[in-house]
C-alpha positions as CSV (number, residue, x, y, z in Angstrom):
1,M,3.9,6.6,26.3
2,K,6.7,6.8,23.8
3,P,8.9,3.7,23.4
4,T,12.6,4.0,23.8
5,E,14.9,4.3,20.8
6,A,16.4,1.0,19.5
7,R,20.2,1.3,19.3
8,G,23.3,-0.6,20.3
9,P,23.6,-4.2,19.2
10,L,20.4,-4.1,17.1
11,G,21.4,-4.5,13.4
12,R,19.3,-3.4,10.5
13,R,17.6,-6.8,10.3
14,A,16.7,-6.7,14.0
15,L,15.5,-3.1,13.5
16,L,13.1,-4.1,10.8
17,A,11.9,-7.2,12.7
18,A,11.2,-5.0,15.7
19,A,9.5,-2.4,13.7
20,V,7.1,-4.6,11.8
21,A,6.4,-6.9,14.7
22,A,5.4,-3.8,16.6
23,S,2.2,-3.5,14.5
24,A,1.4,-7.1,15.5
25,T,2.0,-6.5,19.2
26,G,0.9,-2.9,19.6
27,T,4.3,-1.6,20.6
28,A,6.6,0.3,18.2
29,A,10.2,-0.4,19.1
30,A,12.2,1.1,16.3
31,A,13.6,4.5,16.0
32,H,12.9,7.0,13.2
33,G,13.4,10.6,12.2
34,A,14.5,12.5,15.3
35,G,14.8,9.4,17.4
36,T,11.3,8.8,18.6
37,S,8.8,6.1,17.5
38,P,5.2,6.5,16.6
39,A,2.9,5.9,19.5
40,A,1.3,2.4,19.6
41,E,-1.6,1.7,21.9
42,S,-4.3,0.4,19.6
43,P,-5.5,-3.2,19.8
44,A,-3.4,-5.7,17.8
45,P,-3.6,-9.3,16.6
46,A,-1.2,-12.1,17.2
47,P,2.4,-11.6,16.1
48,A,3.0,-12.0,12.3
49,P,6.3,-12.9,10.6
50,S,8.6,-10.0,9.8
51,P,9.7,-9.3,6.2
52,A,13.3,-10.1,5.3
53,P,15.4,-8.9,2.3
54,A,15.6,-11.0,-0.9
55,G,18.3,-13.5,-0.7
56,S,18.5,-13.8,3.1
57,A,17.4,-16.6,5.3
58,P,13.7,-16.8,6.3
59,A,12.8,-14.7,9.3
60,P,11.6,-16.3,12.5
61,G,8.1,-17.4,12.0
62,G,8.6,-18.7,8.5
63,T,8.3,-15.6,6.3
64,S,9.7,-16.3,2.9
65,P,12.1,-13.5,1.6
66,A,11.9,-14.7,-2.0
67,P,10.7,-12.2,-4.5
68,G,7.0,-12.4,-5.0
69,G,6.3,-14.3,-1.8
70,S,4.4,-17.4,-2.8
71,A,5.6,-19.3,-5.8
72,P,4.0,-17.8,-9.0
73,A,1.7,-19.8,-11.1
74,A,3.3,-21.8,-13.9
75,G,3.5,-20.2,-17.3
76,R,4.1,-16.6,-18.3
77,P,3.9,-13.8,-15.8
78,P,0.6,-11.9,-15.7
79,F,2.2,-8.8,-17.3
80,P,5.3,-8.8,-19.5
81,P,8.1,-6.3,-18.7
82,D,7.6,-2.8,-20.2
83,P,9.7,0.4,-19.9
84,V,9.7,1.6,-16.3
85,S,7.8,4.8,-15.7
86,F,8.1,5.0,-11.9
87,R,9.9,3.0,-9.1
88,S,9.7,3.7,-5.4
89,R,12.9,4.3,-3.5
90,F,13.1,4.8,0.3
91,P,15.9,5.4,2.8
92,A,17.0,2.7,5.1
93,D,14.9,3.9,8.0
94,G,12.8,6.8,9.3
95,L,9.8,8.9,8.5
96,V,9.4,9.4,4.7
97,T,6.4,11.8,4.8
98,N,3.0,12.1,6.4
99,E,-0.4,13.9,6.3
100,Y,1.1,16.8,8.4
101,A,3.5,17.5,5.5
102,F,0.6,17.3,3.0
103,R,-1.5,19.8,4.9
104,R,1.4,22.1,5.9
105,P,4.0,22.0,3.1
106,G,5.4,25.4,4.0
107,D,6.3,24.3,7.5
108,P,10.2,23.9,7.7
109,Q,9.7,20.8,9.9
110,A,7.4,19.1,7.4
111,R,8.9,15.9,5.8
112,L,8.1,16.3,2.1
113,H,9.0,13.6,-0.5
114,P,9.5,14.3,-4.2
115,D,7.5,11.3,-5.4
116,W,4.8,10.7,-2.8
117,D,2.0,12.5,-1.0
118,V,0.4,11.0,2.1
119,T,-3.0,12.6,2.4
120,S,-3.8,10.6,5.5
121,G,-1.6,8.7,8.0
122,S,2.2,8.3,7.9
123,L,4.7,6.6,5.6
124,F,7.9,5.2,7.2
125,A,10.9,3.4,5.7
126,R,12.1,0.2,7.4
127,W,15.2,-1.3,5.8
128,T,14.3,0.5,2.5
129,Y,10.7,-1.0,2.6
130,G,7.7,1.3,2.8
131,W,5.6,0.9,6.0
132,T,2.4,2.5,7.3
133,G,3.6,2.2,10.9
134,V,1.4,1.0,13.7
135,P,-2.2,2.0,12.8
136,D,-3.8,4.4,15.3
137,D,-6.4,7.2,15.0
138,R,-4.2,10.0,16.3
139,S,-3.3,13.1,14.2
140,P,0.4,12.9,13.6
141,D,2.8,15.8,14.2
142,A,5.6,16.8,11.9
143,R,7.6,13.7,12.8
144,S,4.7,11.3,13.6
145,S,6.3,11.0,17.1
146,D,2.9,11.1,18.9
147,G,1.0,8.8,16.6
148,T,0.7,7.7,12.9
149,G,-2.9,8.3,11.9
150,S,-2.5,5.2,9.7
151,C,-5.7,3.5,10.6
152,V,-6.8,5.6,7.6
153,F,-3.7,5.4,5.3
154,R,-3.7,7.2,1.9
155,L,-0.6,7.3,-0.3
156,V,-0.5,8.6,-3.9
157,T,2.2,9.6,-6.4
158,R,2.6,13.2,-7.2
159,R,2.7,12.3,-10.8
160,R,-0.6,12.4,-12.6
161,D,0.5,11.4,-16.1
162,L,0.2,7.6,-15.5
163,Q,-2.5,6.2,-17.8
164,D,-1.8,2.9,-19.5
165,V,0.3,1.2,-16.9
166,A,1.1,-2.1,-15.2
167,V,1.9,-1.9,-11.5
168,T,3.8,-4.6,-9.6
169,F,4.9,-4.7,-6.0
170,R,5.3,-7.0,-3.0
171,A,3.0,-6.5,0.0
172,L,2.9,-7.9,3.5
173,V,-0.5,-7.2,5.1
174,E,-1.2,-7.9,8.8
175,P,-4.6,-8.8,10.2
176,P,-6.8,-5.8,10.6
177,V,-7.4,-4.1,13.9
178,T,-9.8,-1.5,15.2
179,T,-9.3,1.9,16.9
180,P,-11.7,4.0,18.9
181,G,-12.4,6.0,15.8
182,T,-12.4,3.2,13.2
183,P,-14.5,0.1,14.0
184,A,-14.3,-3.1,12.0
185,R,-15.6,-2.9,8.5
186,D,-15.7,-5.5,5.7
187,W,-13.3,-3.4,3.5
188,D,-10.6,-3.1,6.1
189,G,-7.3,-4.1,4.6
190,A,-5.1,-3.1,1.6
191,H,-6.0,-1.5,-1.7
192,L,-4.3,-0.2,-4.8
193,W,-5.2,3.0,-6.6
194,L,-5.0,3.4,-10.4
195,R,-5.7,6.6,-12.5
196,Y,-6.1,8.6,-9.3
197,R,-7.3,12.1,-10.4
198,S,-8.6,13.2,-7.0
199,P,-10.0,11.7,-3.8
200,D,-13.3,11.6,-5.7
201,E,-12.1,10.1,-9.0
202,L,-10.0,6.9,-9.1
203,Y,-10.0,3.1,-9.5
204,A,-9.6,1.1,-6.3
205,L,-8.4,-2.5,-6.4
206,S,-8.8,-4.3,-3.1
207,F,-6.3,-7.1,-2.9
208,R,-6.7,-8.1,0.8
209,R,-9.9,-7.2,2.7
210,R,-11.1,-8.3,6.1
211,D,-13.9,-10.3,4.4
212,G,-11.6,-12.1,2.0
213,V,-13.1,-10.5,-1.1
214,V,-11.1,-9.0,-3.9
215,V,-12.9,-6.1,-5.5
216,L,-12.4,-3.6,-8.4
217,K,-14.3,-0.4,-8.0
218,R,-14.6,3.0,-9.8
219,K,-15.0,6.1,-7.7
220,S,-16.5,9.1,-9.5
221,P,-19.1,11.8,-8.7
222,A,-22.7,10.8,-9.2
223,V,-23.3,14.4,-10.4
224,P,-20.8,16.8,-12.0
225,G,-18.8,18.4,-9.3
226,G,-20.2,16.2,-6.6
227,E,-18.7,13.9,-4.1
228,G,-17.3,10.6,-5.4
229,V,-19.3,7.4,-5.1
230,Y,-17.9,3.9,-5.3
231,R,-19.4,1.5,-7.9
232,T,-18.3,-2.1,-7.9
233,L,-17.1,-3.3,-11.3
234,A,-16.0,-6.9,-10.4
235,E,-15.4,-9.0,-7.3
236,A,-14.5,-12.5,-6.2
237,R,-13.5,-14.3,-3.1
238,H,-9.7,-14.7,-2.8
239,P,-8.3,-14.5,0.7
240,V,-4.5,-14.7,1.0
241,P,-2.6,-15.4,4.2
242,Y,-1.7,-12.5,6.5
243,G,1.8,-11.8,7.6
244,R,3.4,-13.1,4.4
245,W,4.8,-11.5,1.3
246,H,2.5,-11.5,-1.7
247,R,3.2,-10.2,-5.2
248,V,0.5,-7.9,-6.5
249,S,0.1,-7.1,-10.2
250,A,-2.4,-4.8,-11.7
251,L,-3.1,-3.2,-15.1
252,A,-5.2,-0.3,-16.4
253,R,-5.3,0.3,-20.2
254,T,-7.7,2.2,-22.4
255,V,-9.1,-0.2,-25.0
256,R,-11.9,0.1,-27.5
257,G,-15.1,0.4,-25.5
258,G,-13.6,1.5,-22.2
259,V,-10.8,0.8,-19.7
260,L,-9.4,-2.7,-19.2
261,I,-8.5,-3.4,-15.6
262,R,-6.8,-6.6,-14.3
263,L,-5.6,-7.8,-10.9
264,A,-3.3,-10.7,-10.1
265,V,-2.0,-12.0,-6.8
266,D,1.1,-14.2,-6.6
267,G,1.0,-14.7,-10.3
268,R,-2.6,-15.8,-10.4
269,P,-5.2,-13.7,-12.2
270,V,-8.1,-13.0,-9.9
271,L,-10.2,-10.3,-11.5
272,R,-10.6,-8.8,-15.0
273,T,-13.2,-6.3,-16.3
274,V,-13.7,-3.5,-18.8
275,D,-15.2,-0.3,-17.4
276,T,-17.5,0.8,-20.2
277,A,-18.3,4.1,-18.5
278,P,-15.0,5.5,-17.2
279,G,-15.8,9.2,-17.7
280,A,-12.7,11.2,-16.7
281,L,-10.9,8.0,-15.7
282,G,-10.4,7.3,-19.4
283,G,-7.5,9.7,-19.0
284,P,-4.3,9.7,-17.0
285,G,-3.9,10.0,-13.2
286,G,-1.7,8.9,-10.3
287,V,-1.2,5.5,-8.6
288,G,-1.1,4.8,-4.9
289,L,-2.0,2.6,-1.9
290,R,-4.7,2.7,0.7
291,G,-4.8,1.0,4.0
292,D,-7.7,0.7,6.5
293,N,-7.2,-0.6,10.0
294,T,-4.1,-2.5,9.0
295,S,-0.3,-2.5,9.0
296,L,1.0,-2.6,5.4
297,V,4.6,-3.2,4.3
298,F,5.4,-2.9,0.6
299,D,8.5,-3.2,-1.5
300,R,9.6,-2.9,-5.2
301,F,6.6,-0.7,-6.1
302,T,7.1,-0.3,-9.9
303,V,5.0,1.3,-12.6
304,R,5.6,0.3,-16.2
305,R,4.0,1.6,-19.4
306,S,1.5,-0.8,-20.9
307,R,1.0,0.0,-24.5
308,L,1.7,-3.3,-26.3
309,P,-1.1,-5.4,-27.7
310,G,-1.8,-8.9,-26.4
311,L,-1.1,-8.2,-22.7
312,G,-3.7,-10.8,-21.8
313,Y,-3.5,-13.9,-19.7
314,G,-7.0,-15.3,-20.5
C-alpha cells in the first residue's frame, strides 16, 4: 500500500513533521521524487517529536530546534573551528540517492549525488535535512517508491582524502524497530564512520545504540585481503534521549604512536582513545553514517581539517 501524496495546505513545516513522524507511526505521509512515498509497514515505536529549523518555535511534543539540541557543557567546545573541508547540502524535499543508484549508476532513472553514495538503504531530504526514511527490509527501486531498505542504512562520502578531520552534525535518532529480516540487536542505532577506505576498513563510532553504550571500533581484515573484523577500542555507557536533537562531534587525527579518536555528544566528551595499530587506517578515507533498525535525521554535517596542536579537552 502506497500512501497518498501530501499536498494542498500542508506547508514545508507540516511536510517535515509528517515525514519524520511517519517513522514513529509506521506510515510515510510525505511526497518525494516522482510523487510517491516509501512504503512503510514495519513495526514502529511511540511517536517521537519532529525536528524543526533553527530559530523556529518548538515543534509539538517539545523538540528543541536550537542548534546542538541539548545545552552544551560549559567551557570551550570539544573541537575548535578549523577550515571546512566538506559540508552536506540537500534539497528541500525528495529522494537524494539510494542503493539502487549505487548498484546501477548507468541507469538513467538512478538518482546519483555528487557528494554521497548510499551503499544500502535510501537517503531522503526533508526540509533540507537528511533522513533515512521509514526503515524497512525491502529492496528499493530507482525512486524508493516501494520501500527504503533503510533498516540497514549505509551512507559514505565519495571523497576519500579526509584524514585528520573533526566532524560535527546534529542528529535525531528514533527508537529502534525490527523488521522480518533484521531482528533486535544490541548495536541497533546510529553510528559515524571515519577514515572509511572500504566496507572492510573503517572506524565506527556508535553514538546511540539500543543498549545505551557508546563504542569506538576499528574494522579491518584479520588477514591481508580478508573480510573486515570489528575490534572494540573503547566503550562507555552514555544513553541519550530518543526523538530529540543531539550534537555529535568526533575527531580522528594521526599522532605519534597511532591515531587519536575522540567522540563528544552535546558538548560532553564521552570517549577518547589512541589506536596504536591502525594499519591502513593511518591514512585518509571517507566519512559517513550508518543506521541499523532506526530512523535517523541529520543536519549541518560538516567536516573540518584538524591539524592544529592542542585540540584536546582533557
